[in-house]
N, C-alpha and C positions, 0 to 999 in steps of 0.2 A: 842561234836566234833565241833570245830570252823572251818569255811570255810573262806579262804583268797582269795582276788582278785589277779590280776596280779602284783599289787604293794605291796602285803603283808598285805593289810588292811582287817580286818574282816568285813564280811557282812552276812546278813541273809535274803536277798530278792532274788527273781528269782527262777530258777530251784532248786529243793531240792537236786538232785544228779547230779553230773557231771561225766559222764562215762570217765574213763581213766585219771582223774584228781587227783590222790591220793596225789600228792605233795601239793595240795591246802587245805588239811584237817589236822588239828592238834588237838590231844586229850588234852582237858583241863577240869578242874573241873567246876562245875556250877558257882561258885564264879568268877573264872577268865574268864569264857565265858562272863558273864554279864559285867564285868569290861572292857574287851577288846572291846566289841561291843559299850559300852557307850563312851569310850575314843577314839575308832577308831584305836587302835594300840595294837597288841599283844606284841610287843617288849617293849613298855612303861610299860605294866603290868608286864612282866617278869623281867624287870630291877628294879622294886620296891622290889623284894625279900620278899614279904609277904606270910607267910604260909597260907594254906587253913583253 
């Protein structure tokens, strides 16, 4: 599960769980999780249309 900040950028620091923040979580596979965190954008990863 990828957690997004207020601007929609993925991040993995801070509190592990945000209560009531379901819109900030997106289910992705491990490959796309790592790519999104390294690139800094889930949208860029999704636009590349590469299969898992």
